[in-house]
C-alpha positions in Angstrom: 126.0 187.5 32.2 126.2 188.3 28.5 129.0 190.7 27.3 128.3 193.9 27.9 125.7 195.4 26.1 125.4 199.9 25.7 121.4 200.8 25.5 121.3 204.0 24.1 119.6 206.7 26.2 118.6 209.8 25.6 116.7 212.5 27.4 112.8 212.3 27.6 110.2 210.1 29.4 110.4 206.9 29.7 107.3 205.0 29.6 106.2 201.2 28.5 106.3 202.1 24.9 110.1 203.3 24.9 111.1 200.7 27.2 109.5 197.9 25.8 110.8 198.9 22.0 114.7 199.1 24.0 114.1 195.5 25.6 112.9 193.9 22.3 116.0 195.3 20.7 118.4 193.6 23.2 120.0 190.8 22.4 118.1 187.3 23.8 120.6 186.2 26.4 121.2 189.9 27.9 117.2 189.8 27.6 116.9 186.5 29.9 119.3 187.9 32.0 117.5 190.9 32.7 114.5 189.1 33.7 116.9 186.7 35.7 117.4 190.0 37.8 114.1 190.8 38.2 112.8 187.8 39.4 115.5 187.1 41.7 115.1 190.7 43.0 111.5 189.9 43.6 112.7 186.5 45.8 114.8 189.1 47.8 112.4 191.6 48.4 110.2 188.6 49.6 112.6 187.1 51.6 113.4 190.1 53.3 110.4 191.4 54.4 109.5 188.1 55.7 112.5 188.2 57.7 112.0 191.7 58.5 108.1 191.0 59.7 108.8 187.8 61.7 111.6 190.4 63.9 109.2 193.1 64.4 106.0 190.8 65.1 106.3 187.4 65.6 106.6 184.0 63.3 102.7 183.3 63.4 102.1 186.9 62.1 104.8 186.7 59.1 103.4 183.4 58.0 100.0 184.9 58.2 100.8 187.7 55.9 103.0 185.7 53.4 100.4 183.5 53.0 97.7 186.3 52.8 100.2 188.3 50.0 100.4 185.1 48.0 96.5 184.4 47.9 96.6 188.1 46.1 100.1 187.7 44.0 99.6 184.3 42.9 96.1 184.7 40.9 97.3 188.3 39.5 100.4 186.2 38.2 99.1 183.4 36.8 96.3 185.6 35.0 99.4 187.6 33.4 101.1 184.8 32.2 97.8 182.8 31.1 96.8 186.4 29.1 100.5 186.7 27.7 101.0 183.3 26.4 97.4 183.0 25.5 97.3 179.8 27.7 93.9 177.2 27.5 92.6 175.7 30.4 94.3 172.4 30.4 96.9 170.5 32.2 99.2 171.6 29.5 98.2 175.6 30.2 98.6 174.7 33.8 102.6 173.3 33.6 103.4 176.2 31.7 101.7 178.7 33.9 104.0 177.0 36.8 107.1 177.3 34.7 106.8 180.8 33.8 105.6 182.6 37.2 107.8 183.9 40.1 106.7 181.1 42.7 109.3 178.3 40.3 111.8 180.5 39.3 114.8 178.2 39.6 117.9 180.7 39.4 116.0 182.3 42.5 116.8 179.2 44.5 113.8 176.8 43.0 115.0 173.4 42.1 111.5 171.1 41.1 110.3 169.2 38.6 107.0 167.6 37.3 107.1 164.0 38.3 103.7 163.5 36.5 102.0 165.2 33.4 98.5 163.5 31.9 95.3 164.8 30.3 93.6 165.3 34.0 96.9 165.1 36.0 100.2 167.6 37.1 102.3 166.5 40.0 104.9 169.0 41.3 108.0 168.4 43.4 109.5 171.2 44.9 113.1 170.1 45.9 114.1 173.3 47.1 112.9 176.5 47.5 114.7 179.6 49.0 112.7 180.6 51.9 113.2 176.9 53.0 116.9 176.6 52.3 117.7 179.9 54.2 115.2 179.1 57.3 116.8 175.5 57.5 120.1 177.3 57.7 119.3 179.9 59.9 118.2 177.6 62.4 114.4 179.0 61.7 111.3 177.1 61.4 109.8 176.0 58.3 106.9 177.7 57.2 103.7 175.4 57.6 103.0 175.4 54.0 100.7 172.5 54.0 98.5 174.7 56.1 98.2 177.3 54.4 94.7 176.8 52.7 93.7 177.9 50.0 97.3 177.2 48.8 99.3 179.3 46.2 99.2 176.8 43.9 95.5 176.2 44.5 94.7 180.2 43.5 96.8 179.8 40.9 95.0 176.9 39.4 92.2 177.8 39.3 93.0 181.0 37.2 93.9 178.5 34.4 90.7 176.8 34.8 88.0 176.7 37.9 87.8 172.8 37.3 91.3 172.1 39.2 91.7 170.3 42.7 94.8 170.7 43.9 96.2 169.0 47.0 99.2 169.1 48.9 100.2 165.5 48.8 103.5 166.7 51.0 104.9 169.8 53.1 106.0 171.3 56.2 104.5 170.5 59.1 104.8 166.7 57.5 107.9 164.5 58.6 111.0 165.7 56.3 110.8 163.5 53.0 114.4 163.3 52.2 115.3 165.9 49.0 111.4 167.2 49.2 110.4 170.6 50.6 106.7 170.0 49.0 104.4 168.0 47.1 101.7 169.0 44.7 98.9 167.7 42.5 96.7 169.2 40.9 93.8 167.3 38.9 91.3 168.7 36.6 87.9 167.7 37.4 84.9 166.9 34.9 
């Protein structure tokens, strides 16, 4: 974390305009730290509701609800990032969107990389994800990400351009591959 920063707080209503003005006055490092806190909190919430749903219902229900939620949240987040960054509809826009969305947030426990980027193709490999790391350490079944159709990456990619076709190249329940949780390919069709 950065040095302590005192944000002046006055009596009065707090709305987006007030908060935005205070945020833009923060040092960049402090603002980056806050973004990190918000995204780690997002992933903590996601992990806890998943485990609690599994405890109160069962694994299949929790996995189904996780999939359904990401079908809704993924495109919304992709749209918001696309709009905020004025992204286009090409492979570079897709890569940028993935870089700046919660499903890929490195400090939350993701380790991932783009293993191929061209004019028409993006391949992304996730080496570690927080849910997979937690579930493996706890001796729990991994989520069957390969069977989640359409995938979160598919619905997010189509927000950038409806001509993207997304394929899971590797994910559970495929046999484990050393250092790989999942691998996805997005191809921009003509």
